[in-house]
C-alpha positions as CSV (number, residue, x, y, z in Angstrom):
1,M,0.0,0.0,0.0
2,K,1.5,3.3,-1.1
3,V,1.1,6.1,1.5
4,F,1.4,9.8,0.6
5,D,1.2,12.6,3.1
6,A,-0.7,15.7,1.9
7,N,0.2,18.1,4.7
8,T,3.8,18.6,5.7
9,H,5.6,21.9,6.4
10,I,9.1,23.3,6.6
11,E,10.2,26.4,8.5
12,K,13.5,28.2,8.9
13,E,12.6,30.3,11.9
14,P,13.3,29.2,15.5
15,L,10.7,27.1,17.3
16,S,8.0,29.2,18.9
17,I,7.1,29.0,22.6
18,R,3.6,28.0,21.6
19,V,4.9,24.9,19.8
20,K,7.2,24.0,22.7
21,E,4.2,23.8,24.9
22,L,2.3,21.3,22.8
23,D,2.6,18.4,25.2
24,K,-0.2,16.5,23.5
25,W,1.7,16.7,20.2
26,G,4.9,15.4,21.8
27,G,3.1,12.7,23.7
28,S,1.5,11.4,20.5
29,A,4.6,11.6,18.3
30,D,7.8,9.6,18.2
31,E,9.9,9.4,21.4
32,G,12.0,12.5,22.0
33,P,11.5,16.2,22.6
34,I,10.2,18.7,20.1
35,T,13.3,20.8,19.4
36,H,12.7,22.6,16.1
37,Y,10.4,23.2,13.2
38,A,10.7,20.5,10.5
39,T,13.3,20.7,7.8
40,V,13.2,18.7,4.6
41,Q,15.6,16.2,6.2
42,D,13.1,15.7,9.1
43,I,10.4,15.1,6.6
44,L,12.4,12.5,4.7
45,S,13.4,10.8,7.9
46,G,9.8,10.7,9.2
47,L,8.5,9.4,5.9
48,S,11.1,6.6,5.8
49,K,10.6,5.6,9.4
50,H,6.8,5.2,8.9
51,G,6.8,3.6,5.4
52,I,5.4,6.7,3.7
53,G,6.3,7.0,0.1
54,G,6.1,10.8,-0.4
55,A,4.7,14.1,0.7
56,L,3.4,17.4,-0.3
57,V,5.5,20.1,1.3
58,M,4.4,23.6,2.2
59,A,5.7,26.6,4.1
60,N,4.7,26.7,7.7
61,T,4.5,30.4,8.3
62,V,2.6,32.8,6.0
63,S,1.5,36.3,6.7
64,P,-0.3,39.3,5.1
65,D,3.1,40.4,3.8
66,K,3.0,39.8,0.0
67,E,6.8,39.4,-0.2
68,D,6.7,36.7,2.5
69,A,4.5,34.6,0.2
70,K,7.1,34.7,-2.6
71,A,9.9,33.9,-0.3
72,A,8.0,30.9,1.1
73,S,7.6,29.5,-2.5
74,E,11.3,29.9,-3.1
75,T,12.2,28.2,0.2
76,V,10.0,25.2,-0.6
77,A,11.2,24.9,-4.2
78,L,14.8,24.9,-3.1
79,A,14.3,22.5,-0.2
80,I,12.6,19.8,-2.3
81,R,14.9,20.0,-5.3
82,G,16.5,16.6,-6.0
83,Y,13.9,14.6,-4.0
84,P,11.4,13.1,-6.6
85,N,9.1,11.8,-3.8
86,L,8.5,15.3,-2.5
87,Y,6.1,17.7,-4.2
88,G,5.9,21.4,-3.3
89,A,3.1,23.9,-2.9
90,A,3.6,27.5,-3.9
91,C,2.4,30.4,-1.6
92,V,1.0,33.4,-3.5
93,H,-0.8,36.5,-2.1
94,P,-3.8,37.3,-4.2
95,Y,-3.4,41.0,-3.4
96,S,0.1,41.1,-4.9
97,N,0.3,43.0,-8.2
98,T,2.5,40.2,-9.5
99,A,0.3,37.3,-8.1
100,V,-0.2,35.5,-11.5
101,Y,3.5,36.0,-12.4
102,D,4.6,34.7,-9.0
103,L,2.5,31.6,-9.4
104,E,3.8,30.9,-12.9
105,E,7.4,31.4,-11.7
106,A,6.8,29.0,-8.7
107,V,5.4,26.3,-11.0
108,E,8.3,26.7,-13.4
109,S,10.6,26.2,-10.4
110,G,9.1,22.8,-9.8
111,L,6.1,23.4,-7.5
112,S,2.9,21.4,-8.1
113,A,0.2,23.1,-6.2
114,L,-0.9,26.4,-4.6
115,M,-1.4,26.9,-0.9
116,L,-3.7,29.7,0.2
117,C,-4.3,30.8,3.8
118,P,-7.2,33.3,3.8
119,D,-7.2,34.0,7.6
120,R,-3.4,34.4,7.9
121,Q,-2.9,36.2,4.6
122,G,-5.8,38.5,5.2
123,F,-8.1,38.0,2.2
124,E,-11.6,36.8,1.7
125,L,-12.8,34.0,-0.6
126,D,-15.1,36.4,-2.5
127,D,-12.3,38.9,-3.2
128,E,-12.0,39.8,-6.9
129,A,-8.2,39.5,-6.7
130,L,-8.5,35.8,-5.6
131,W,-10.9,35.0,-8.4
132,M,-8.5,36.5,-10.9
133,L,-5.7,34.4,-9.6
134,L,-7.9,31.3,-9.7
135,E,-8.6,31.9,-13.4
136,R,-4.9,31.3,-14.0
137,V,-4.9,28.3,-11.6
138,E,-7.7,26.8,-13.6
139,E,-5.7,27.2,-16.8
140,M,-2.6,25.7,-15.3
141,G,-4.5,22.7,-14.0
142,I,-3.0,22.6,-10.5
143,P,-4.8,22.0,-7.2
144,V,-5.2,24.5,-4.4
145,V,-4.6,23.6,-0.8
146,L,-6.9,25.8,1.3
147,H,-5.1,25.9,4.6
148,T,-7.4,26.6,7.5
149,Q,-6.8,26.9,11.2
150,W,-8.2,24.2,13.5
151,A,-11.1,25.4,15.6
152,R,-14.1,24.1,17.5
153,D,-16.3,26.0,15.2
154,T,-15.7,25.4,11.5
155,E,-17.3,28.7,10.5
156,T,-14.9,30.7,12.6
157,Y,-12.3,30.3,9.9
158,L,-14.1,29.1,6.9
159,D,-16.9,30.7,4.9
160,V,-18.6,27.6,3.6
161,E,-21.2,29.4,1.6
162,T,-18.6,31.4,-0.3
163,L,-16.4,28.4,-0.8
164,F,-19.3,26.7,-2.4
165,D,-19.6,29.6,-4.9
166,V,-15.8,29.4,-5.5
167,G,-15.8,25.7,-6.0
168,S,-18.8,25.8,-8.4
169,S,-17.3,28.6,-10.4
170,F,-13.9,27.1,-11.2
171,H,-12.7,23.8,-12.6
172,V,-10.1,23.7,-9.8
173,D,-9.5,21.0,-7.2
174,F,-9.5,22.3,-3.7
175,L,-8.0,20.4,-0.7
176,L,-9.3,21.6,2.7
177,T,-6.9,21.0,5.5
178,H,-8.2,19.6,8.8
179,M,-11.6,18.7,7.1
180,G,-12.3,22.5,6.9
181,C,-10.9,23.1,10.4
182,G,-13.7,22.2,12.8
183,R,-14.4,19.7,15.5
184,D,-17.9,19.4,14.0
185,I,-17.7,18.7,10.3
186,S,-21.5,19.1,9.6
187,P,-21.1,22.6,8.2
188,V,-18.9,21.4,5.3
189,S,-21.6,18.8,4.4
190,K,-23.0,21.7,2.3
191,L,-20.0,21.0,-0.1
192,S,-21.1,17.4,-0.7
193,D,-22.4,18.1,-4.2
194,L,-19.0,19.6,-5.4
195,D,-16.7,16.8,-6.6
196,N,-13.8,19.2,-6.8
197,I,-13.6,19.8,-3.0
198,Y,-11.4,17.3,-1.1
199,F,-10.9,16.9,2.6
200,E,-7.6,16.3,4.4
201,T,-7.6,14.3,7.6
202,S,-5.2,15.8,10.2
203,H,-6.5,16.8,13.6
204,T,-9.8,15.1,12.8
205,A,-11.3,12.5,15.1
206,P,-11.7,9.1,13.5
207,K,-15.5,9.2,13.9
208,N,-15.5,12.4,11.9
209,I,-13.3,10.9,9.2
210,V,-15.8,8.0,8.9
211,R,-18.6,10.6,8.7
212,A,-16.7,12.4,6.0
213,I,-16.4,9.2,4.0
214,E,-20.1,8.7,4.3
215,L,-20.8,12.3,3.2
216,F,-18.3,12.7,0.4
217,G,-17.1,9.2,-0.5
218,P,-13.6,7.8,-0.1
219,D,-12.4,9.4,-3.3
220,R,-12.5,12.8,-1.7
221,I,-10.7,12.1,1.5
222,V,-7.0,12.6,1.7
223,F,-4.5,11.6,4.4
224,G,-2.3,14.3,5.9
225,S,-0.4,14.6,9.1
226,D,0.2,18.4,9.5
227,F,3.9,17.5,10.1
228,F,5.6,20.7,11.1
229,C,8.1,19.8,13.9
230,N,11.0,17.5,14.1
231,L,8.8,14.6,15.3
232,Y,6.5,12.8,12.9
233,P,2.9,12.8,14.3
234,K,2.5,9.0,13.8
235,H,-0.9,9.1,15.5
236,E,-2.3,10.8,12.4
237,L,-1.2,7.9,10.2
238,E,-2.5,5.3,12.8
239,A,-5.9,7.0,12.8
240,I,-6.3,6.1,9.1
241,L,-4.7,2.7,9.3
242,N,-7.1,1.7,12.2
243,L,-10.3,2.8,10.5
244,D,-12.8,0.1,10.1
245,I,-13.2,0.5,6.3
246,N,-12.3,-1.8,3.4
247,S,-8.7,-1.9,2.1
248,S,-9.5,-0.3,-1.2
249,D,-11.0,2.8,0.4
250,K,-8.1,2.9,2.8
251,E,-5.6,2.9,-0.2
252,R,-7.5,5.7,-1.8
253,I,-7.3,7.9,1.3
254,L,-3.7,7.1,2.1
255,G,-2.3,7.9,-1.3
256,R,-4.2,7.3,-4.5
257,N,-6.4,10.3,-4.1
258,L,-3.6,12.8,-3.7
259,E,-1.6,11.2,-6.5
260,G,-4.6,11.9,-8.7
261,L,-4.7,15.5,-7.7
262,L,-1.0,16.0,-8.4
263,K,-0.8,14.1,-11.6
């Protein structure tokens, strides 16, 4: 069974105090302390240790600063170069005057997807600038990772109604991290009719993953770990391996679905 991780991050900055205090994360991961944000070597080591064949790599920190987005793309492109089992996601700010050019340049450098973080970058899903960028994304045929924060309330960070409008207006595949970010996934059930919206599994309770399979089908569920520190969060992988579903559906979730998005 080929496993592919859809949600890994690299970061050059020192580890934040907030991350050092994530006792739950450390207790659920491999033995050892959390010492730094993940590097590409940490990702490769974690994948190898847990029998994972490849990963989609993204920047860990994004901000409203338009230049930060371009620098993040360059960092990811440089880090994954020479590792054919690693794919990279560009980071582009829709408000940048050079957004389309920045995306084209990132893809030419070897990146295979676009990561957008509306809440961190400070834009809305109905912004005209975003829709103009998505027109070019559609032409290029690359998927968009819509990176959301995890919250108790999905609608705190995700405008589901507007996302439905976006998803139905573009022939673009969207991957929502953390199942759309909420403990309760019922709000995203409104997206069930859109076959171009996919749902990543990290920080999602197994019962909600099973519910998502029922709502959207196994072809739209994608395994991801949200690996961003030096320790691989193996509990995220184990959550999928331990699901009481048939082996074919498990293979789709663990790798085949993401391979299809990145083809």
